[in-house]
Structure formats: structure tokens, C-alpha cells
C-alpha positions as CSV (number, residue, x, y, z in Angstrom):
1,X,-44.0,-13.9,-62.1
2,X,-46.3,-16.8,-61.0
3,X,-46.8,-19.8,-63.3
4,X,-48.5,-22.1,-60.8
5,X,-50.5,-22.2,-57.6
6,X,-47.3,-23.4,-55.9
7,X,-45.4,-20.3,-57.1
8,X,-48.1,-18.1,-55.6
9,X,-47.7,-19.9,-52.3
10,X,-43.9,-19.6,-52.3
11,X,-44.2,-15.9,-52.9
12,X,-46.2,-15.6,-49.6
13,X,-43.6,-17.3,-47.5
14,X,-41.5,-15.3,-45.1
15,X,-38.0,-14.4,-46.4
16,X,-36.4,-16.4,-43.6
17,X,-38.4,-19.5,-44.4
18,X,-37.0,-22.2,-46.7
19,X,-39.5,-24.3,-48.7
20,X,-38.9,-28.0,-48.0
21,X,-41.6,-29.6,-50.0
22,X,-44.7,-31.7,-49.4
23,X,-46.9,-29.3,-51.5
24,X,-50.3,-30.8,-51.8
25,X,-54.1,-30.0,-51.7
26,X,-56.4,-31.7,-49.3
27,X,-60.1,-30.7,-49.3
28,X,-60.3,-26.9,-49.3
29,X,-56.6,-26.3,-48.3
30,X,-53.1,-26.4,-49.7
31,X,-50.3,-27.6,-47.5
32,X,-46.5,-27.4,-47.6
33,X,-43.6,-27.8,-45.2
34,X,-41.1,-25.0,-44.5
35,X,-37.9,-24.8,-42.4
36,X,-37.0,-21.9,-40.2
37,X,-33.8,-21.5,-38.1
38,X,-34.3,-22.5,-34.5
39,X,-35.2,-19.5,-32.4
40,X,-36.1,-17.3,-35.4
41,X,-39.5,-15.6,-35.5
42,X,-41.5,-16.0,-38.7
43,X,-44.0,-13.5,-40.0
44,X,-46.1,-14.5,-42.9
45,X,-46.9,-12.0,-45.7
46,X,-50.6,-12.8,-45.2
47,X,-52.8,-13.7,-42.3
48,X,-54.3,-16.5,-44.4
49,X,-51.7,-19.1,-43.3
50,X,-52.3,-21.4,-40.4
51,X,-49.5,-23.4,-38.7
52,X,-50.6,-27.0,-38.5
53,X,-47.8,-28.5,-36.4
54,X,-44.0,-28.5,-35.9
55,X,-42.2,-31.6,-36.9
56,X,-39.0,-31.1,-34.9
57,X,-37.4,-28.4,-32.8
58,X,-33.8,-28.7,-34.1
59,X,-34.4,-27.2,-37.5
60,X,-38.0,-26.2,-36.8
61,X,-39.9,-27.7,-39.7
62,X,-43.4,-26.3,-39.9
63,X,-46.3,-27.6,-41.9
64,X,-48.6,-24.7,-42.9
65,X,-52.0,-24.6,-44.6
66,X,-53.7,-21.9,-46.6
67,X,-57.2,-21.7,-48.1
68,X,-57.4,-23.1,-51.6
69,X,-59.8,-20.4,-52.7
70,X,-57.5,-17.7,-51.5
71,X,-54.4,-19.1,-53.1
72,X,-56.2,-19.9,-56.4
73,X,-57.6,-16.3,-56.5
74,X,-54.0,-15.0,-56.0
75,X,-52.7,-17.2,-58.7
76,X,-55.4,-16.0,-61.1
77,X,-54.7,-12.4,-60.2
78,X,-51.0,-12.6,-60.6
79,X,-51.3,-14.5,-63.9
80,X,-53.5,-11.7,-65.3
81,X,-51.1,-9.1,-64.1
82,X,-48.2,-11.0,-65.7
83,X,-50.1,-11.2,-69.0
84,X,-50.8,-7.4,-68.9
85,X,-47.2,-6.6,-68.1
86,X,-45.9,-8.8,-70.9
87,X,-48.2,-7.1,-73.4
88,X,-46.8,-3.8,-72.4
89,X,-43.2,-5.1,-72.7
90,X,-43.9,-6.5,-76.1
91,X,-44.9,-3.0,-77.3
92,X,-41.8,-1.3,-75.8
93,X,-39.8,0.4,-78.5
94,X,-36.3,-0.9,-79.4
95,X,-35.1,2.7,-79.3
96,X,-35.7,2.8,-75.6
97,X,-33.6,-0.2,-74.8
98,X,-30.1,0.1,-73.5
99,X,-28.5,-1.4,-76.6
100,X,-25.7,0.0,-78.8
101,X,-27.1,2.7,-81.1
102,X,-25.7,1.0,-84.2
103,X,-27.4,-2.3,-83.2
104,X,-30.7,-0.4,-82.7
105,X,-30.3,1.1,-86.2
106,X,-29.6,-2.3,-87.8
107,X,-32.7,-3.8,-86.1
108,X,-34.9,-0.9,-87.3
109,X,-33.6,-1.3,-90.8
110,X,-35.2,-4.8,-90.9
111,X,-38.4,-3.6,-89.2
112,X,-37.6,-4.8,-85.7
113,X,-39.2,-1.8,-83.9
114,X,-40.5,-3.3,-80.6
115,X,-39.5,-5.9,-78.1
116,X,-42.3,-8.0,-79.5
117,X,-40.8,-7.8,-83.0
118,X,-37.4,-8.8,-81.4
119,X,-38.6,-11.8,-79.5
120,X,-40.3,-13.1,-82.7
121,X,-36.8,-13.7,-84.1
122,X,-34.4,-16.4,-83.1
123,X,-30.7,-16.2,-82.3
124,X,-30.1,-17.7,-85.7
125,X,-32.2,-15.0,-87.4
126,X,-30.2,-12.2,-85.6
127,X,-26.9,-13.8,-86.6
128,X,-27.8,-13.4,-90.3
129,X,-28.1,-9.6,-89.9
130,X,-25.1,-7.9,-91.5
131,X,-22.8,-6.3,-88.9
132,X,-24.6,-7.9,-85.9
133,X,-21.9,-9.7,-83.9
134,X,-22.1,-12.6,-81.4
135,X,-21.5,-10.1,-78.5
136,X,-24.5,-8.0,-79.8
137,X,-26.8,-11.0,-79.8
138,X,-25.6,-12.0,-76.3
139,X,-26.4,-8.4,-75.1
140,X,-29.8,-8.6,-76.7
141,X,-30.5,-12.0,-75.0
142,X,-29.4,-10.8,-71.6
143,X,-31.5,-7.6,-71.9
144,X,-34.7,-9.4,-72.8
145,X,-34.0,-12.1,-70.3
146,X,-34.0,-9.4,-67.6
147,X,-37.5,-8.6,-68.8
148,X,-38.6,-12.2,-68.4
149,X,-38.6,-12.8,-72.1
150,X,-36.5,-14.8,-74.6
151,X,-35.8,-15.0,-78.3
152,X,-37.9,-17.4,-80.5
153,X,-36.7,-21.0,-80.8
154,X,-37.7,-21.2,-84.5
């Protein structure tokens, strides 16, 4: 979800705004520059933003600022929520995943019962399981990637 303060800010930008850069903190505020198509209305996802000035009318580049305390609070909140969600995912049973039934059975036979057990294994570990094919490993990686997780690098 959100790994940095910048990620939290980017999530708050309107869908029609393109992040340009210039992300920095000055005193009690964070600043960044966005671009919006000329003539397009922008509606922020929070009232905490303040438009500082428009750099040019052609592409409409806008520098915005937001309270550092507000953004840091959001980042902390989202980081906690991400951690909670990840803990729930790690306890999720392999049997409930949309994997081939025979692959689930093979994983269970070697005590891989949850997503947490699964992500503690590397691609190389899985390739050593008898009857698990490259396609099965790719399916596993794709599935856990959709959950925001990945196999171990060990």
C-alpha cells in the first residue's frame, strides 16, 4: 500500500493529475508539483491541500502543499493497516487459494499450509518438490504477487 510519505501524498492526488516531481518538505509542509490538462477541473481527495501557484497555463503545472503532520499521520495509519492486512494474508490457508488441487495437496504434504508458509520458501525450494512444474511455480508466484507478496529470496 504505502511505503513512504510520498506514496501517501500520491494516493491523495486527483485521478486526472499527473505527479511531476519536486517532492520536498519545508517547515511544516510537504510540497510537490502536479500537471493537469488545460481546462480540466481538479478535485482533491482531501481538503488539506492548498494550491500554491500555477507555473504555466499550457499544461497547467500546479505546486501544491499539504500539512506535514496530516501527511505523516496518514502514512503511519496506512502503514499500520498494511501490516495488519499482511498478517491476515500470511495466515490465509493454501486450500482457499485458486491453485490446482494437486498442487495444493503437494504443498500440504510438505507442511506448506498457509500463505505465510509458502512465502517462506524460494522458487528453488518449490522446484525441488516432486511433481511441481515450472508452470505451477509461475502460477504460485503470480497469485501471491496479486496479494502484494513474493517468494523468499533464500
